N, C-alpha and C positions, 0 to 999 in steps of 0.2 A: 019256768025255764024257757030259754030261747030255743026255737027249733033250729035245725041245721041251716035252712034257707035264710032264716032271720039273722043267724050269726054271720053268714056270708054277706048279707046286705049291710050289716053294721060295719064289718071289716072293710067292705068296699068304700063306704062313706068316709071311714077314717083314712084310708089310703088316698082318696081324692082330696080330702082336706090337707093331708100332709104334703101331697104333690103341689097343691096350689100355694101353700105357705112357702115351700122351698123355692118355687118358681118366682114368687114375689121377692124373696130375699135375694135371689140370684140376679135381679136387676130388670131385664127388659125382654120378657118372653111374650108370646102371643096371648091375648086375652087378659092381660094385667096392665095397669098403668105403667107407661115407660118412664124410667127415671130421668130426671133432668140432666144427670151426668151424661147419659148416652145421647140425649137430644142435642146437646152442645158438642159432644166429643164422639159423634157417631162413627167416625173413621179411625178412632184410636185403636191401636192394636191391643188384643187381649194379652195380658201378662203371660198366661199359660192356660191350659185346659182346666186346671184346678184353681185358677185365680180369676173367676168371672165376675165377682162382686166388687165394685169400686169402693163401697163404704167400709167394708171390713178392713181394707188397707189404709184408705185415705181419710175416713170419717166423712162428715158432712150430712146434709139433709136432702136426699135424692128426690123427694116428692115436692120440694119447693120450686116454684117456677123462676123466681128472680135470682140472678147470679149471686148477689150478696148474701141472700138468705140461704141458698143451697150450699154455699161454702162455709156456713157457720159450723164450727166444730171440726173443720178440716185440720188435721194435725200433721201436715206435711204434704202439700200438693205435689211438689217435685219429688220428695223422698221421705217416705214414712220412717226411714231409718236414720234420720238426722239426729245428731247428738241431743240427748234429752228425751227422745221419743222411742227409745229402744223397746221399752216395756209394752207400748201400744202399737208398735209397728209389726215387724215380722215375728217377734218373740212369741205371741200367744199361740201361733200354729207351729212354730219351729223352735221349741224350747231347747231341744238337744243341741242344735247348732248355735243358738243364742248363748247358752251357758258356756260353750267352748270358746266362742268369739270374745267373751268378756275377759278371758285370761290370755288371749292371743297376743303375742308380742307386737303384732302389727297394729293392734288397738291400744294396748297399754303403754307401748314404747318403753317398757321398764329397762330393757337392755341399753337402748340409746341414751336414756336419761342417766342411768347409772354410769355408763362409760364416759359420758361427757363430764359428769360431775367428778369422776375419778381422775380424769386427765386435765381438768381445769381448776378444781378447787380441793380435791381430796374428799374422801368419804366422811360423812358425819354420823354414821351409825343407823341411818334411817333408809327405808326403801321408799321409792317414789314411783308412781305411775301417772299416766296422763290425767286420770280422773279420780284416783284414790279409791277404787272399788275393792271390796273384799275379795281375796284370792285364796287359792289353795296351793301349797308348794308340792314338789314332786312326790313327797311322802304322804300327801293328802291332809296335811295339817293346815288349818286356816290361819291367815294373817291379814292384817289390815295396813296396806301401804298408805303413805301420805300422798295427797294430790300434788302434782308438780307446781301448782299455783302457790304452794307454800314453800317452795325451794327458793329462798330469797338470796340469791347470789348470781354471779355472772353466768354460771352454767345453766341455772334455771331460766334466766332471761333468754339465753341463746336458744334453748329448746322451745320455749313458748313463742318467741318472735321469729325464729329462723327455721327450725326443724319442723315444727308442728303444722306448718301450712300444708304440707303434703300428707299429713297423718290420715290414716284410713278412717278414723273416727269423725272426721270433718269433711265437708264438701269443699272441693277446690274448683274455682271457676276463673275464667279469663286467662288461662295459661295454655297456649297453643300446644297441642299434642300431649298435654299432661293434666288436663282437667278431668275430674272424676267425681262421682257421687260419694256419699258417706256410708258407713256401715256396710250392710249386706249389698247395697246397691252399687258400691264401688267396684265390685267384681261381677255382679249378676245383672246389672243394667248398664252396659258399656256406653261410653260417650264417644263422639267423633272428635277429630282434631280441634274443631272450633268450639266444642262443648255446646252444640245446638241440636235441637230436635229436627230430624229429617224424615220422619214417618209420614203417614197419610192423613193425619188429623190437621185440617186446615186452620183450626183455632190455635194450634201450637206450632205450626210450621215455622222453622227458623228461629224459634225462641231460645235464648241462651240460658245456661244453667240447668239443662235437661239432658237425659240420655238420648242417644241417637234414635232409639225406638222404645216403645212401651212394652216390647216383648222381652220377657225375662230370658236370660242365658244361663242355663244350669251349669254349663261347663265353659269357663272363660278361656279365650284364646290367648296366644302369646302377646298380642297387642294390648290386651287388658293389663297384663303384668307390666308391660313396658311403660305404661302411663305413670307408674310409681317408681319402678326400678331403673330409672334412667339418669340418676344422679349418684354422687358418691362412688360406689363400686361400679356402677353402670353395667350391671350383669345382664340386663335384658338387651342392651346394645351389643355387648361382646358375644352373647349367645347367637345373635342374628348376623354377626359379622359386620357390625357398624361401630364406628369410632368417631368421637367428636373432636379429636385433635386438640390443638392449642389455640387459644385466643379467638374463639367463636368463629366469625366469618372470614377465616383465612381462605383466600382464593385457591382453588384446586386446579381444575383443568380449564384451559382457555380463559383464565382470569375470573371464572365464575365461582361463586360460593356454592357449596352443595356436595354431592348431588341430592342429599336428603336433608330437609330442614326439620328441626325439632324445637322443643321448648327452650326459652332463654336465648333466642336468636342464635342457636348453635347449628353448625352444618356437620352432617355426618358423612364420612367417607367409608369406603368398603375395605374390610380386612377379611381374612379367612374365617368363616363362621364355625361354630361348634359342630363337631361331627354328628351329634344327635339332631341338631337343627337341619343339617344337610339331608339327613335320612327322613325328614318329615315329622319329627317329634316336636310336640309343644311342651311348654313348661309343666303343665299338669300331667303329662305322661310319665314323668319321673317323680314329681312331687305329689305326695298324698294330701288328702284334705286335712289330715292332722298336722302336716307341715305348714299348710297355708292358714287354716282356721284355728289351729291349736287343738289340744286334746283334753282341755278342761283343767290342766295344771299350769301353774305360773312358773316360768323359767327366767333366769337372770340374763341369758344371752341366746341368740338365735340358734347357735350350734347345738344347744341343749334341746330346743324345741324340734329342730329338724331330725327326722327319724330315718332318713335314707342315706345310703353310702354306695359308692361304686361297686364294692364287693358284693352287694346284695344280688345283682344280676350277673356280674362277671366273675365272681369268686375272688378269693385272695390267693396269696402265693401257695399256701398249703391247704386251705379250707375251701370246699365247694359251697355254692349257694344252698341255702336251706329252703325247704318248702313244707307246707302243711295242707292236708286235704280238707276241703269244705265238707263238713259232716252235719253242721247245725243249720236249721232253717233260718236262724236269726244272725248268721255270720255277717259281720260288717261288710265284707266284700260283696255279698249278694245285694245288700241294701244300697251301697254306694254305686254299684254298677248299673242300677236300673235305668239311668238316663244315658248310659254309654251307647255307642253305635251297636256294640255287641255285648250284652250283659253276660257275666260269668254265671255258671250253673253249679249246682251241688255236685260233688265228686271231683271237681277240678283241683289240681294240686297247685296252690298259690305260693309264690315265692314270698319269703318273709323279709321284712325290713330289718335294719340294724337294731331296732328295739324289739324284734321278735313278733311283730304284728303282720298280718297278711296284707300284701298288696292287693288291690282290687282289679288290676289289669296286667299283672305279670305272673305267668304260670309255667309249670314244667309239664311237658308232654313228649312222649316218645324219645326220651334222651336229649331233648332240646329245651332251652329256656326261651320263651316267647314274651315279648312285650306288645300289647295291643293298644293302639292309639285310642284314647278315650272318646275323642270327637270323631276321628276318621275311621276307626275300626281296622286300620292298617296293621298288619302283623310285622314286627321287627324281630329278627333272630339275634339273640344275645350271644356273643362270643365269650366262652369261659376260658380264662387264662391260667387257671390253677395248675401248678406244676410245670409250666413252660419255662425254658431256660432264661428268657428275658426277665421273668418275674421271680426267680429264685436265686438272684445274685447275692452272694454273701455280703452282709453289711447294708443291704437295702431294706431290711425288715422294718425299719422305722419310717420309710417313705410313704407319704400319702400318694395315691394313684396320680393325682393331679399335680404333684411335684414334678413328675416327668412328662405328663400328657397335656399340661397347659401350653397352648401356643403363645398366649400373651397374658399380661396382667396389667390392668390400668393402675398407674401410679401417679398421684398428684403431689408434687413436691413444693413446699413452701406455702403454707396457707396463712395469709395475712388478714386477720379479722379486726375490724374497727368497730368500737361501740361508742356512739356519740350521744352523750346525755343532753345535748342541746337540741336534739331532734326528737320527734315522737315516732313510735313504731306500733304496729298492730300486734297486740297480744292475742294469738289465735286460740288460746285456752280460756282466757278471761273474756274474750270477745269485746275488747275495748282498746282504744289508743292510749298508750301510757308513755311517759318520758323514756327516751333511750331507743336508738335505732342501730341495727347492725348492717355492715357491708363487708364484702369479702373479695379478695383477689388471690391469685396463685402465681407461683413463679414458673413452674415447668411441669410438663406431663409427658410420660413415656409409657410404652407398652412392653419393651423387651430391651435388655435382659431384666429379669425380676429376681429379687433376693429371696433366699430360703432361710428358714429358722425353725425352731421347735414350736409347735402350736399347743393349744390347750389340751390336746390328747397325748402330748409327749411325742408327736410324730413330726417329721420334717415336711414342711409345706411352704408354698409361696407366702410372702408377707407384703403388705403395701402400706404406705404412710397412713397412720391412723391415731392421731393426726399430728402434723407438723405445724403447730399453731403458734404464730407470733401475734400477740394481742396488743392493740393500742386502745386506750380508753381516753376519750376526750371529755373533759368536764363541761358543765353548762356554760362556763365563761370562755371555753375554747382552749384552756390549758390542758396539757397532757399529763395525767397521773400515771399512765403507763405508756411506754413507747416501744413497740416491737418486742414485747416481753415474752420470753419463752416460758410457757406454763409449766408448773411443777408436776412431777409424776413420781410417786413413791419417795417423796422427800427431797428430790433434787430437780433442778431445771434440766430437762432433757427432751429431745425430740422422740417421737414414738412411731412404731410400726405395729401392724396388727395382722394376724393370720387371715388369709383371704383365698377364696376359690373364685376365679374369674369367670367361670362358665364359658370358657373358650377352649374346649377340649379338642385335641387332635388325635387321630388314629395312630399316627406315628409319634413316638416320644422324642424328647430332646436327645441329642447325641451325647455320648459319654464325655467327650472333650468339652462340651459346653458347660457342664456343671463342674467337672473336675479340673478344667483348664482355665476357667474364667473366674477370677476372684469376685467379680460382680455378683455372681450367683450365690456366693458364700456370705455376702453382706458387706463387701468393701466398696460397692458402687463403682462408678467410672474411676479408673485408677492408673497409677504409674508404679511399676515394680522395679525396685532397685535393690539388688542383692537379697537380703532377708527382710526387706521392709516393703510395705504396700501403703501408698499414700493416695487418699481420695482427691478428686479434682473438681467435682461439681460443688463449688463454693458459693454460698449466699452472702451478700454484703452484711446481713444481719447475723450470720453464723460463720464468720471467716475462719474459724478453727475447726469447725465440724461440718464436713460435707453433708449435703441433704440426702443424697440417694444411697446412703449406706449407714451402717451402724457399727462397723468394725474398722480398726486400724491394726497394722502390724509394724512394729519397730524392733529391728534386730531380733526377729524371730518371736517376739512376744506379742500376743494378740490382746487387744483391749476393746471393750464395748463402750461406746459413748452415747448410744441411744437405747431406749427400752423397747421390748416387744410386749404389747399389752395382752390381756386375757390371763386367766389363772394358769399357772404352770408353764407359761410360754417364756422363751428366752432365745437370745442369739446363740449361734454355735460357739462352743468354747475353743480354746487354743488347740487342744488335742484333736478335736473333731475337724477343725479347719486343716490342720497339718495332715491328718489321715486322708481327707478328701483330696488335697492337692498332691499327695504322694502317689496317688493312682496314676498320675501322668507318666511316671516312669515306665509303666507297663503298657499304656495305651498305644504307643507307636507300633508295637508288634502285636499286641493282643487287643484288637479293636472291635471284636465281635462278642456280644453278650453270651453266645453259646460256647465260648472258649472254656475248657474245663477248669482253668485256674480261677474262674470266678464262682465256682461252686463251693469254694472254701475261702477262709480269710487269707488275704494276701500276705505272703511271707517275704519281706524285702531282703532277707538273708540269701534268698535264692539268687540274687544278683551277684553273689560272690562265687558262684560255681564257675567252672572253666568255660562253659558255653557262653554265659552272660558276660564274663570278663572279656572274652574275645570279641563279642558283638559290640560291647560298649567302648572298646578300644579302637573299633573300626577296622580290625584285622580280618 
């Protein structure tokens, strides 16, 4: 048997051996051979305290002296998370996040592909994702979607050649202010506007196709989000109070374009920013990691993946925000907040999301709801509106908060898409040039007023064109097989609108007369009112009988919808709803305050027949 001193001696030797082994694996410490990675990239920033070893992320042979040999086996010098390298990149150490990301809509693009197919070709009974990986639906049942490479029609081509260039699964380079890495690096290793490295490593300085620094960013800022969310709905721009107007380089002040330049040679002008942005809040202060990275389940549309709602922090008309105390040591909020400026602690009462999960930075304390900035640590007091007169108006129970509190909503009217079979275009999914190239123009863009309709939740919300597509297909010989063709939706050729939240929220809501007195808000677009008829006026030469900026007409008191509202259960307002909304105008001249008692119950228009109202209406 070993004596006590002998046992201690053997233990010390084992500890020393373990220390030396770990030191060697960690790269370049005193007393061990320095890796060739560090000799060449000696000024390169460490990714983080827990990411000290180059090889574990990038591969390679760190003991080889010659560059070519040392780079053998490197599986992604710029980005270990490039498509096809997920399993050997971040995944081995971050399995939990990796499995969630594989079902995330920003990676699978399932909603984008489905909605494009639905509005261009019609459904074929199959589910498609960008790469066709196995998924689990919201009930936990497995299913295997097809890869979009197999979607052999015009909508599949559109996604692969037009939409997927900015897809988070692939690296995007050479696009000013919109270049980004792929996979995890798209958010956690931010790029600068030029997409070049600007850190301290002299061997990498100024090289394109790299993040601005080699330092990992656990919590992405608003500009990271803006590198992707600056097209289509342009929500990252609207949130910051930026607008790219019409026709790119339109001169603004003093004949100059600007004042802010962004991708696609677009100039941004200033509009009123979102109230949350003004308060100093960033995108991730509202959105949870499950919103952004997914929760492991596959959803058909982003509104199903998103788990937050205005009512979570501000309450609804009759229901207060909900909270749950942290009692478990493995509570998700504790784990997620470790990298926050001020992590949460056990015993805190965390506000719950619309899906009943804890926020990791919103809590209830001393009768007040507080939101804490994840990166800044700044505390924001949340105003609870439950029970206030403005939010208990009879008939407003179906309104989304942002139906009244949106300042603006970006609307792009008349999307003219040309597909030329005589040219070749890059298929970003197949990674090859194939016959057929897309180009796109638009007619008109506006911010206000914006139409309202019923969304997928059966609530009244803003809607925006989604999409008003006029398709031209040029054959290889130059002949046109389709010319400004309006694509079909639900069996008929019709333009489309989609429910939309602009992320341009105002503290003050729209005035009552704006919604109830302007047919544009009800879906009639710019219009002329004549008696009991409402006629739209924004006419496109390719749609001379159907105005672009609306979806309703009224003739002799009868309301008709000529465009569809996409998403399940969505629809335009019907005739009864339109007339009910417009009839409120009879009351507004005298009853123009939300606190007026008449708005606590349904309006009775027979009250206009009493002696007081007859005298007032007669002008006596």
